[in-house]
ROZA-681034 format. One record per atom (N, C-alpha, C, O): y, x, z. Coordinates in steps of 0.2 Angstrom, whole numbers, always signed. Layout:
// residues N
<node v="Y" u="X" w="Z"/>
...
//
This chain:
// residues 154
<node v="+118" u="-15" w="+609"/>
<node v="+113" u="-18" w="+612"/>
<node v="+114" u="-25" w="+615"/>
<node v="+119" u="-25" w="+619"/>
<node v="+113" u="-29" w="+614"/>
<node v="+115" u="-36" w="+618"/>
<node v="+113" u="-35" w="+625"/>
<node v="+108" u="-32" w="+628"/>
<node v="+118" u="-39" w="+628"/>
<node v="+116" u="-39" w="+636"/>
<node v="+113" u="-44" w="+638"/>
<node v="+109" u="-47" w="+634"/>
<node v="+113" u="-46" w="+645"/>
<node v="+108" u="-52" w="+648"/>
<node v="+112" u="-59" w="+644"/>
<node v="+117" u="-59" w="+641"/>
<node v="+108" u="-65" w="+643"/>
<node v="+108" u="-71" w="+642"/>
<node v="+115" u="-74" w="+645"/>
<node v="+116" u="-75" w="+651"/>
<node v="+119" u="-77" w="+639"/>
<node v="+125" u="-79" w="+642"/>
<node v="+124" u="-87" w="+645"/>
<node v="+120" u="-91" w="+643"/>
<node v="+128" u="-87" w="+652"/>
<node v="+127" u="-93" w="+655"/>
<node v="+131" u="-98" w="+650"/>
<node v="+135" u="-96" w="+647"/>
<node v="+127" u="-104" w="+652"/>
<node v="+132" u="-110" w="+649"/>
<node v="+138" u="-111" w="+651"/>
<node v="+140" u="-109" w="+657"/>
<node v="+141" u="-113" w="+647"/>
<node v="+149" u="-114" w="+650"/>
<node v="+148" u="-119" w="+654"/>
<node v="+154" u="-120" w="+656"/>
<node v="+143" u="-124" w="+656"/>
<node v="+143" u="-129" w="+662"/>
<node v="+142" u="-125" w="+667"/>
<node v="+145" u="-128" w="+672"/>
<node v="+140" u="-120" w="+668"/>
<node v="+141" u="-116" w="+674"/>
<node v="+146" u="-112" w="+675"/>
<node v="+147" u="-109" w="+680"/>
<node v="+149" u="-112" w="+672"/>
<node v="+156" u="-108" w="+672"/>
<node v="+162" u="-114" w="+674"/>
<node v="+167" u="-112" w="+677"/>
<node v="+161" u="-119" w="+672"/>
<node v="+165" u="-125" w="+674"/>
<node v="+164" u="-128" w="+681"/>
<node v="+169" u="-131" w="+683"/>
<node v="+158" u="-126" w="+684"/>
<node v="+157" u="-128" w="+693"/>
<node v="+159" u="-122" w="+695"/>
<node v="+156" u="-121" w="+701"/>
<node v="+163" u="-115" w="+693"/>
<node v="+164" u="-110" w="+698"/>
<node v="+172" u="-111" w="+699"/>
<node v="+176" u="-113" w="+695"/>
<node v="+172" u="-109" w="+707"/>
<node v="+180" u="-110" w="+708"/>
<node v="+185" u="-105" w="+704"/>
<node v="+183" u="-100" w="+701"/>
<node v="+190" u="-107" w="+705"/>
<node v="+196" u="-103" w="+702"/>
<node v="+194" u="-95" w="+706"/>
<node v="+191" u="-91" w="+702"/>
<node v="+195" u="-94" w="+710"/>
<node v="+194" u="-87" w="+713"/>
<node v="+187" u="-82" w="+710"/>
<node v="+187" u="-76" w="+710"/>
<node v="+180" u="-88" w="+707"/>
<node v="+175" u="-85" w="+705"/>
<node v="+177" u="-83" w="+698"/>
<node v="+177" u="-77" w="+695"/>
<node v="+179" u="-88" w="+695"/>
<node v="+181" u="-85" w="+689"/>
<node v="+185" u="-81" w="+687"/>
<node v="+185" u="-78" w="+681"/>
<node v="+189" u="-78" w="+691"/>
<node v="+194" u="-73" w="+692"/>
<node v="+191" u="-67" w="+692"/>
<node v="+192" u="-63" w="+688"/>
<node v="+185" u="-66" w="+697"/>
<node v="+181" u="-61" w="+699"/>
<node v="+176" u="-61" w="+692"/>
<node v="+175" u="-55" w="+691"/>
<node v="+175" u="-65" w="+690"/>
<node v="+169" u="-65" w="+685"/>
<node v="+173" u="-60" w="+678"/>
<node v="+170" u="-55" w="+675"/>
<node v="+180" u="-62" w="+677"/>
<node v="+183" u="-59" w="+672"/>
<node v="+186" u="-53" w="+673"/>
<node v="+187" u="-49" w="+669"/>
<node v="+187" u="-51" w="+680"/>
<node v="+187" u="-44" w="+681"/>
<node v="+181" u="-38" w="+680"/>
<node v="+182" u="-32" w="+678"/>
<node v="+174" u="-43" w="+682"/>
<node v="+169" u="-38" w="+680"/>
<node v="+167" u="-37" w="+673"/>
<node v="+166" u="-32" w="+670"/>
<node v="+168" u="-44" w="+670"/>
<node v="+168" u="-45" w="+663"/>
<node v="+172" u="-40" w="+658"/>
<node v="+169" u="-36" w="+654"/>
<node v="+179" u="-41" w="+660"/>
<node v="+184" u="-38" w="+654"/>
<node v="+187" u="-30" w="+658"/>
<node v="+189" u="-26" w="+655"/>
<node v="+185" u="-29" w="+665"/>
<node v="+187" u="-23" w="+668"/>
<node v="+194" u="-23" w="+670"/>
<node v="+196" u="-17" w="+670"/>
<node v="+199" u="-29" w="+670"/>
<node v="+206" u="-29" w="+672"/>
<node v="+206" u="-37" w="+674"/>
<node v="+202" u="-41" w="+672"/>
<node v="+210" u="-38" w="+678"/>
<node v="+213" u="-45" w="+682"/>
<node v="+214" u="-49" w="+675"/>
<node v="+215" u="-47" w="+669"/>
<node v="+212" u="-56" w="+677"/>
<node v="+213" u="-61" w="+673"/>
<node v="+221" u="-62" w="+673"/>
<node v="+224" u="-61" w="+678"/>
<node v="+224" u="-65" w="+667"/>
<node v="+231" u="-66" w="+667"/>
<node v="+233" u="-71" w="+671"/>
<node v="+230" u="-76" w="+672"/>
<node v="+239" u="-69" w="+675"/>
<node v="+241" u="-71" w="+681"/>
<node v="+241" u="-78" w="+681"/>
<node v="+238" u="-80" w="+686"/>
<node v="+244" u="-83" w="+676"/>
<node v="+246" u="-89" w="+675"/>
<node v="+241" u="-94" w="+670"/>
<node v="+241" u="-100" w="+669"/>
<node v="+236" u="-89" w="+668"/>
<node v="+230" u="-92" w="+665"/>
<node v="+226" u="-98" w="+666"/>
<node v="+222" u="-98" w="+670"/>
<node v="+227" u="-102" w="+664"/>
<node v="+225" u="-111" w="+665"/>
<node v="+217" u="-109" w="+666"/>
<node v="+214" u="-105" w="+663"/>
<node v="+213" u="-113" w="+670"/>
<node v="+206" u="-113" w="+672"/>
<node v="+202" u="-113" w="+665"/>
<node v="+198" u="-109" w="+663"/>
<node v="+204" u="-120" w="+661"/>
<node v="+202" u="-119" w="+655"/>
<node v="+201" u="-114" w="+650"/>
<node v="+196" u="-113" w="+647"/>
<node v="+208" u="-110" w="+649"/>
<node v="+208" u="-104" w="+644"/>
<node v="+203" u="-98" w="+647"/>
<node v="+201" u="-94" w="+643"/>
<node v="+203" u="-98" w="+654"/>
<node v="+198" u="-94" w="+656"/>
<node v="+190" u="-94" w="+655"/>
<node v="+187" u="-89" w="+655"/>
<node v="+188" u="-101" w="+655"/>
<node v="+181" u="-103" w="+656"/>
<node v="+181" u="-102" w="+648"/>
<node v="+176" u="-99" w="+646"/>
<node v="+186" u="-104" w="+643"/>
<node v="+185" u="-103" w="+634"/>
<node v="+183" u="-95" w="+634"/>
<node v="+178" u="-92" w="+632"/>
<node v="+187" u="-92" w="+637"/>
<node v="+188" u="-85" w="+636"/>
<node v="+181" u="-81" w="+638"/>
<node v="+178" u="-78" w="+634"/>
<node v="+181" u="-83" w="+644"/>
<node v="+174" u="-80" w="+646"/>
<node v="+168" u="-82" w="+643"/>
<node v="+164" u="-78" w="+643"/>
<node v="+168" u="-88" w="+641"/>
<node v="+161" u="-91" w="+637"/>
<node v="+160" u="-87" w="+632"/>
<node v="+155" u="-84" w="+631"/>
<node v="+166" u="-86" w="+628"/>
<node v="+166" u="-82" w="+620"/>
<node v="+163" u="-75" w="+622"/>
<node v="+158" u="-73" w="+619"/>
<node v="+167" u="-72" w="+628"/>
<node v="+165" u="-65" w="+629"/>
<node v="+158" u="-64" w="+631"/>
<node v="+156" u="-59" w="+629"/>
<node v="+154" u="-69" w="+634"/>
<node v="+148" u="-69" w="+636"/>
<node v="+144" u="-69" w="+630"/>
<node v="+140" u="-65" w="+629"/>
<node v="+146" u="-75" w="+626"/>
<node v="+142" u="-74" w="+620"/>
<node v="+141" u="-69" w="+615"/>
<node v="+136" u="-68" w="+612"/>
<node v="+148" u="-67" w="+616"/>
<node v="+148" u="-61" w="+612"/>
<node v="+143" u="-55" w="+613"/>
<node v="+140" u="-51" w="+609"/>
<node v="+145" u="-55" w="+619"/>
<node v="+139" u="-48" w="+623"/>
<node v="+132" u="-50" w="+621"/>
<node v="+128" u="-46" w="+619"/>
<node v="+130" u="-57" w="+623"/>
<node v="+124" u="-57" w="+622"/>
<node v="+120" u="-58" w="+613"/>
<node v="+115" u="-57" w="+611"/>
<node v="+126" u="-60" w="+608"/>
<node v="+124" u="-61" w="+603"/>
<node v="+128" u="-56" w="+597"/>
<node v="+126" u="-57" w="+591"/>
<node v="+131" u="-53" w="+599"/>
<node v="+136" u="-49" w="+595"/>
<node v="+142" u="-53" w="+594"/>
<node v="+143" u="-59" w="+594"/>
<node v="+146" u="-48" w="+591"/>
<node v="+154" u="-51" w="+590"/>
<node v="+155" u="-52" w="+582"/>
<node v="+150" u="-52" w="+579"/>
<node v="+160" u="-51" w="+581"/>
<node v="+164" u="-52" w="+576"/>
<node v="+161" u="-47" w="+571"/>
<node v="+160" u="-42" w="+573"/>
<node v="+160" u="-48" w="+565"/>
<node v="+159" u="-41" w="+559"/>
<node v="+166" u="-39" w="+560"/>
<node v="+171" u="-43" w="+562"/>
<node v="+167" u="-32" w="+558"/>
<node v="+171" u="-29" w="+558"/>
<node v="+176" u="-31" w="+551"/>
<node v="+182" u="-30" w="+551"/>
<node v="+174" u="-33" w="+547"/>
<node v="+178" u="-36" w="+540"/>
<node v="+183" u="-41" w="+544"/>
<node v="+189" u="-41" w="+542"/>
<node v="+181" u="-45" w="+547"/>
<node v="+183" u="-52" w="+551"/>
<node v="+187" u="-49" w="+555"/>
<node v="+193" u="-51" w="+554"/>
<node v="+186" u="-44" w="+560"/>
<node v="+191" u="-43" w="+565"/>
<node v="+198" u="-38" w="+561"/>
<node v="+203" u="-39" w="+563"/>
<node v="+197" u="-34" w="+555"/>
<node v="+202" u="-32" w="+551"/>
<node v="+207" u="-37" w="+549"/>
<node v="+213" u="-36" w="+548"/>
<node v="+204" u="-43" w="+547"/>
<node v="+208" u="-48" w="+543"/>
<node v="+211" u="-51" w="+550"/>
<node v="+217" u="-51" w="+550"/>
<node v="+208" u="-53" w="+556"/>
<node v="+211" u="-56" w="+560"/>
<node v="+218" u="-52" w="+563"/>
<node v="+223" u="-54" w="+566"/>
<node v="+216" u="-46" w="+563"/>
<node v="+222" u="-40" w="+565"/>
<node v="+227" u="-40" w="+560"/>
<node v="+233" u="-42" w="+562"/>
<node v="+227" u="-40" w="+554"/>
<node v="+231" u="-39" w="+548"/>
<node v="+235" u="-47" w="+548"/>
<node v="+241" u="-47" w="+547"/>
<node v="+232" u="-52" w="+550"/>
<node v="+234" u="-61" w="+552"/>
<node v="+240" u="-59" w="+556"/>
<node v="+245" u="-61" w="+554"/>
<node v="+238" u="-54" w="+562"/>
<node v="+243" u="-55" w="+568"/>
<node v="+248" u="-51" w="+565"/>
<node v="+254" u="-53" w="+565"/>
<node v="+246" u="-45" w="+563"/>
<node v="+254" u="-42" w="+561"/>
<node v="+256" u="-46" w="+558"/>
<node v="+262" u="-47" w="+559"/>
<node v="+255" u="-49" w="+552"/>
<node v="+260" u="-52" w="+548"/>
<node v="+265" u="-57" w="+552"/>
<node v="+271" u="-57" w="+552"/>
<node v="+259" u="-61" w="+555"/>
<node v="+264" u="-66" w="+559"/>
<node v="+268" u="-63" w="+564"/>
<node v="+273" u="-67" w="+565"/>
<node v="+268" u="-58" w="+568"/>
<node v="+271" u="-54" w="+573"/>
<node v="+277" u="-52" w="+568"/>
<node v="+283" u="-53" w="+570"/>
<node v="+277" u="-49" w="+561"/>
<node v="+282" u="-47" w="+559"/>
<node v="+286" u="-53" w="+553"/>
<node v="+291" u="-52" w="+548"/>
<node v="+284" u="-57" w="+554"/>
<node v="+287" u="-62" w="+552"/>
<node v="+286" u="-64" w="+543"/>
<node v="+290" u="-68" w="+540"/>
<node v="+281" u="-60" w="+541"/>
<node v="+280" u="-62" w="+535"/>
<node v="+273" u="-67" w="+534"/>
<node v="+268" u="-67" w="+536"/>
<node v="+275" u="-71" w="+529"/>
<node v="+270" u="-75" w="+527"/>
<node v="+262" u="-72" w="+527"/>
<node v="+260" u="-68" w="+523"/>
<node v="+258" u="-75" w="+532"/>
<node v="+251" u="-72" w="+529"/>
<node v="+247" u="-74" w="+524"/>
<node v="+247" u="-80" w="+522"/>
<node v="+243" u="-68" w="+521"/>
<node v="+239" u="-70" w="+516"/>
<node v="+233" u="-74" w="+519"/>
<node v="+231" u="-72" w="+525"/>
<node v="+230" u="-80" w="+517"/>
<node v="+227" u="-82" w="+523"/>
<node v="+220" u="-82" w="+519"/>
<node v="+215" u="-82" w="+523"/>
<node v="+218" u="-81" w="+512"/>
<node v="+213" u="-80" w="+508"/>
<node v="+212" u="-75" w="+502"/>
<node v="+217" u="-74" w="+499"/>
<node v="+206" u="-72" w="+502"/>
<node v="+206" u="-68" w="+496"/>
<node v="+205" u="-69" w="+492"/>
<node v="+199" u="-72" w="+492"/>
<node v="+209" u="-69" w="+486"/>
<node v="+207" u="-74" w="+478"/>
<node v="+200" u="-73" w="+475"/>
<node v="+196" u="-77" w="+472"/>
<node v="+197" u="-65" w="+477"/>
<node v="+191" u="-63" w="+474"/>
<node v="+186" u="-67" w="+476"/>
<node v="+181" u="-67" w="+473"/>
<node v="+188" u="-70" w="+484"/>
<node v="+182" u="-72" w="+487"/>
<node v="+182" u="-81" w="+487"/>
<node v="+180" u="-84" w="+491"/>
<node v="+186" u="-84" w="+482"/>
<node v="+186" u="-92" w="+485"/>
<node v="+180" u="-94" w="+480"/>
<node v="+178" u="-92" w="+475"/>
<node v="+177" u="-99" w="+485"/>
<node v="+170" u="-102" w="+482"/>
<node v="+172" u="-107" w="+478"/>
<node v="+178" u="-109" w="+478"/>
<node v="+167" u="-110" w="+474"/>
<node v="+167" u="-115" w="+470"/>
<node v="+167" u="-121" w="+473"/>
<node v="+162" u="-122" w="+475"/>
<node v="+172" u="-127" w="+473"/>
<node v="+171" u="-132" w="+477"/>
<node v="+177" u="-131" w="+481"/>
<node v="+180" u="-137" w="+481"/>
<node v="+181" u="-128" w="+484"/>
<node v="+186" u="-125" w="+486"/>
<node v="+193" u="-129" w="+484"/>
<node v="+195" u="-127" w="+478"/>
<node v="+196" u="-134" w="+487"/>
<node v="+202" u="-137" w="+486"/>
<node v="+209" u="-132" w="+487"/>
<node v="+210" u="-129" w="+492"/>
<node v="+213" u="-132" w="+482"/>
<node v="+220" u="-128" w="+485"/>
<node v="+226" u="-133" w="+484"/>
<node v="+227" u="-136" w="+478"/>
<node v="+229" u="-135" w="+489"/>
<node v="+234" u="-141" w="+487"/>
<node v="+242" u="-136" w="+489"/>
<node v="+244" u="-132" w="+493"/>
<node v="+247" u="-139" w="+483"/>
<node v="+253" u="-136" w="+484"/>
<node v="+257" u="-141" w="+482"/>
<node v="+257" u="-144" w="+476"/>
<node v="+261" u="-142" w="+488"/>
<node v="+268" u="-147" w="+487"/>
<node v="+274" u="-142" w="+482"/>
<node v="+275" u="-136" w="+484"/>
<node v="+277" u="-146" w="+477"/>
<node v="+282" u="-143" w="+473"/>
<node v="+285" u="-150" w="+471"/>
<node v="+283" u="-155" w="+469"/>
<node v="+293" u="-147" w="+473"/>
<node v="+298" u="-153" w="+471"/>
<node v="+297" u="-160" w="+473"/>
<node v="+299" u="-165" w="+470"/>
<node v="+294" u="-162" w="+479"/>
<node v="+291" u="-168" w="+481"/>
<node v="+285" u="-171" w="+480"/>
<node v="+283" u="-176" w="+482"/>
<node v="+280" u="-166" w="+475"/>
<node v="+275" u="-168" w="+472"/>
<node v="+269" u="-165" w="+474"/>
<node v="+270" u="-159" w="+474"/>
<node v="+264" u="-167" w="+475"/>
<node v="+257" u="-165" w="+478"/>
<node v="+253" u="-163" w="+472"/>
<node v="+252" u="-167" w="+468"/>
<node v="+251" u="-155" w="+472"/>
<node v="+246" u="-153" w="+468"/>
<node v="+240" u="-151" w="+469"/>
<node v="+240" u="-148" w="+474"/>
<node v="+234" u="-153" w="+465"/>
<node v="+228" u="-152" w="+470"/>
<node v="+224" u="-147" w="+464"/>
<node v="+223" u="-149" w="+458"/>
<node v="+222" u="-142" w="+466"/>
<node v="+217" u="-138" w="+461"/>
<node v="+210" u="-138" w="+464"/>
<node v="+208" u="-137" w="+470"/>
<node v="+205" u="-138" w="+458"/>
<node v="+199" u="-138" w="+462"/>
<node v="+196" u="-132" w="+457"/>
<node v="+195" u="-132" w="+451"/>
<node v="+193" u="-127" w="+464"/>
<node v="+190" u="-121" w="+460"/>
<node v="+183" u="-123" w="+459"/>
<node v="+179" u="-126" w="+463"/>
<node v="+181" u="-120" w="+451"/>
<node v="+175" u="-122" w="+448"/>
<node v="+172" u="-116" w="+449"/>
<node v="+174" u="-111" w="+452"/>
<node v="+166" u="-116" w="+445"/>
<node v="+161" u="-110" w="+444"/>
<node v="+166" u="-105" w="+439"/>
<node v="+169" u="-100" w="+441"/>
<node v="+168" u="-107" w="+433"/>
<node v="+172" u="-104" w="+430"/>
<node v="+178" u="-103" w="+427"/>
<node v="+180" u="-101" w="+422"/>
<node v="+181" u="-105" w="+434"/>
<node v="+189" u="-106" w="+434"/>
<node v="+192" u="-112" w="+439"/>
<node v="+189" u="-113" w="+444"/>
<node v="+197" u="-116" w="+437"/>
<node v="+200" u="-122" w="+440"/>
<node v="+201" u="-127" w="+437"/>
<node v="+202" u="-127" w="+431"/>
<node v="+200" u="-133" w="+441"/>
<node v="+201" u="-140" w="+435"/>
<node v="+208" u="-141" w="+441"/>
<node v="+210" u="-140" w="+447"/>
<node v="+212" u="-144" w="+435"/>
<node v="+218" u="-149" w="+439"/>
<node v="+221" u="-154" w="+431"/>
<node v="+222" u="-153" w="+425"/>
<node v="+221" u="-158" w="+437"/>
<node v="+221" u="-165" w="+432"/>
<node v="+216" u="-166" w="+427"/>
<node v="+218" u="-167" w="+421"/>
<node v="+210" u="-165" w="+429"/>
<node v="+205" u="-167" w="+424"/>
<node v="+205" u="-162" w="+418"/>
<node v="+202" u="-162" w="+412"/>
<node v="+208" u="-158" w="+420"/>
<node v="+207" u="-152" w="+412"/>
<node v="+205" u="-144" w="+416"/>
<node v="+207" u="-143" w="+421"/>
<node v="+199" u="-141" w="+413"/>
<node v="+199" u="-135" w="+415"/>
<node v="+203" u="-129" w="+411"/>
<node v="+205" u="-129" w="+405"/>
<node v="+205" u="-125" w="+417"/>
<node v="+210" u="-119" w="+416"/>
<node v="+206" u="-112" w="+419"/>
<node v="+202" u="-112" w="+424"/>
<node v="+207" u="-106" w="+415"/>
<node v="+204" u="-101" w="+417"/>
<node v="+209" u="-96" w="+421"/>
<node v="+208" u="-90" w="+420"/>
<node v="+213" u="-98" w="+424"/>
<node v="+217" u="-95" w="+430"/>
<node v="+223" u="-99" w="+431"/>
<node v="+226" u="-103" w="+428"/>
<node v="+223" u="-98" w="+439"/>
<node v="+229" u="-100" w="+443"/>
<node v="+237" u="-101" w="+440"/>
<node v="+241" u="-105" w="+440"/>
<node v="+236" u="-95" w="+436"/>
<node v="+245" u="-93" w="+433"/>
<node v="+245" u="-99" w="+428"/>
<node v="+251" u="-102" w="+427"/>
<node v="+241" u="-100" w="+424"/>
<node v="+242" u="-107" w="+419"/>
<node v="+244" u="-112" w="+424"/>
<node v="+250" u="-114" w="+423"/>
<node v="+240" u="-116" w="+429"/>
<node v="+242" u="-121" w="+431"/>
<node v="+249" u="-121" w="+435"/>
<node v="+253" u="-126" w="+435"/>
<node v="+250" u="-115" w="+438"/>
<node v="+257" u="-114" w="+441"/>
<node v="+264" u="-113" w="+437"/>
<node v="+269" u="-115" w="+439"/>
<node v="+261" u="-111" w="+430"/>
<node v="+266" u="-112" w="+425"/>
<node v="+268" u="-120" w="+422"/>
<node v="+273" u="-122" w="+420"/>
<node v="+262" u="-124" w="+423"/>
<node v="+262" u="-131" w="+420"/>
<node v="+266" u="-134" w="+425"/>
<node v="+270" u="-139" w="+423"/>
<node v="+264" u="-132" w="+431"/>
<node v="+268" u="-136" w="+437"/>
<node v="+275" u="-135" w="+437"/>
<node v="+279" u="-139" w="+439"/>
<node v="+277" u="-128" w="+436"/>
<node v="+284" u="-124" w="+438"/>
<node v="+288" u="-126" w="+432"/>
<node v="+293" u="-129" w="+432"/>
<node v="+285" u="-124" w="+425"/>
<node v="+290" u="-123" w="+421"/>
<node v="+292" u="-116" w="+418"/>
<node v="+295" u="-114" w="+412"/>
<node v="+289" u="-113" w="+424"/>
<node v="+291" u="-104" w="+421"/>
<node v="+284" u="-100" w="+426"/>
<node v="+281" u="-102" w="+431"/>
<node v="+284" u="-94" w="+421"/>
<node v="+280" u="-90" w="+423"/>
<node v="+278" u="-87" w="+431"/>
<node v="+281" u="-82" w="+433"/>
<node v="+273" u="-90" w="+435"/>
<node v="+270" u="-89" w="+441"/>
<node v="+266" u="-85" w="+442"/>
<node v="+262" u="-85" w="+438"/>
<node v="+265" u="-79" w="+448"/>
<node v="+259" u="-78" w="+449"/>
<node v="+255" u="-84" w="+451"/>
<node v="+256" u="-86" w="+457"/>
<node v="+250" u="-87" w="+448"/>
<node v="+246" u="-94" w="+452"/>
<node v="+244" u="-92" w="+459"/>
<node v="+245" u="-96" w="+463"/>
<node v="+240" u="-85" w="+460"/>
<node v="+238" u="-85" w="+468"/>
<node v="+244" u="-85" w="+471"/>
<node v="+244" u="-89" w="+476"/>
<node v="+250" u="-83" w="+471"/>
<node v="+256" u="-81" w="+475"/>
<node v="+257" u="-89" w="+475"/>
<node v="+254" u="-92" w="+479"/>
<node v="+260" u="-93" w="+470"/>
<node v="+261" u="-99" w="+470"/>
<node v="+257" u="-104" w="+475"/>
<node v="+260" u="-108" w="+478"/>
<node v="+250" u="-103" w="+475"/>
<node v="+247" u="-106" w="+478"/>
<node v="+245" u="-103" w="+486"/>
<node v="+241" u="-105" w="+489"/>
<node v="+248" u="-99" w="+487"/>
<node v="+246" u="-96" w="+493"/>
<node v="+242" u="-92" w="+496"/>
<node v="+243" u="-90" w="+502"/>
<node v="+238" u="-90" w="+491"/>
<node v="+233" u="-85" w="+491"/>
<node v="+236" u="-78" w="+490"/>
<node v="+231" u="-74" w="+488"/>
<node v="+240" u="-75" w="+491"/>
<node v="+242" u="-67" w="+489"/>
<node v="+250" u="-67" w="+490"/>
<node v="+253" u="-72" w="+488"/>
<node v="+252" u="-62" w="+494"/>
<node v="+259" u="-60" w="+495"/>
<node v="+262" u="-59" w="+489"/>
<node v="+259" u="-55" w="+485"/>
<node v="+268" u="-61" w="+488"/>
<node v="+272" u="-59" w="+482"/>
<node v="+272" u="-50" w="+484"/>
<node v="+272" u="-48" w="+489"/>
<node v="+274" u="-47" w="+478"/>
<node v="+275" u="-41" w="+477"/>
<node v="+281" u="-38" w="+481"/>
<node v="+287" u="-41" w="+480"/>
<node v="+281" u="-34" w="+483"/>
<node v="+288" u="-33" w="+488"/>
<node v="+292" u="-31" w="+483"/>
<node v="+298" u="-31" w="+486"/>
<node v="+293" u="-29" w="+477"/>
<node v="+298" u="-28" w="+471"/>
<node v="+298" u="-34" w="+468"/>
<node v="+293" u="-37" w="+467"/>
<node v="+305" u="-36" w="+467"/>
<node v="+306" u="-43" w="+461"/>
<node v="+308" u="-48" w="+467"/>
<node v="+309" u="-47" w="+473"/>
<node v="+308" u="-55" w="+464"/>
<node v="+310" u="-60" w="+469"/>
<node v="+303" u="-63" w="+473"/>
<node v="+298" u="-62" w="+472"/>
<node v="+306" u="-67" w="+478"/>
<node v="+300" u="-69" w="+482"/>
<node v="+296" u="-74" w="+481"/>
<node v="+293" u="-77" w="+485"/>
<node v="+295" u="-76" w="+473"/>
<node v="+293" u="-81" w="+472"/>
<node v="+287" u="-78" w="+467"/>
<node v="+284" u="-83" w="+464"/>
<node v="+285" u="-72" w="+465"/>
<node v="+280" u="-69" w="+463"/>
<node v="+280" u="-70" w="+454"/>
<node v="+276" u="-68" w="+451"/>
<node v="+288" u="-73" w="+452"/>
<node v="+286" u="-73" w="+445"/>
<node v="+288" u="-68" w="+441"/>
<node v="+293" u="-65" w="+443"/>
<node v="+286" u="-66" w="+436"/>
<node v="+287" u="-60" w="+432"/>
<node v="+293" u="-63" w="+427"/>
<node v="+294" u="-69" w="+424"/>
<node v="+296" u="-57" w="+427"/>
<node v="+302" u="-55" w="+422"/>
<node v="+299" u="-59" w="+415"/>
<node v="+303" u="-58" w="+410"/>
//
């Protein structure tokens, strides 16, 4: 159930540092980070108050953010897009051997250099001259743990 309306960030800007820290304690139930700058406190408090008033992130978005954070903490390349949800109009850009390659996602496939293709793998093969997983090549999918790090198929 949503809480009271969130105060405008302009209200928070007028609060003293001690008042911001007291509000943080009230809202988060723990002291504000010791060396947090004023702007960070205001931004976090504003977001949390809006979240309480209007609802937070969807569960799927939270899971995706947690997975992204885990990938970054583990030092692995994060997967930023789910290939099944790429919308037409999306532009995929990849630099390869000093050249920039741009692909446009269209309703029934992909456009690359004024040609229509049914898969990203076809385009990756054109660019590299070898068999690649197109989603891996364009950074939409992590390479399989087995095999080489480029997602190429034998």
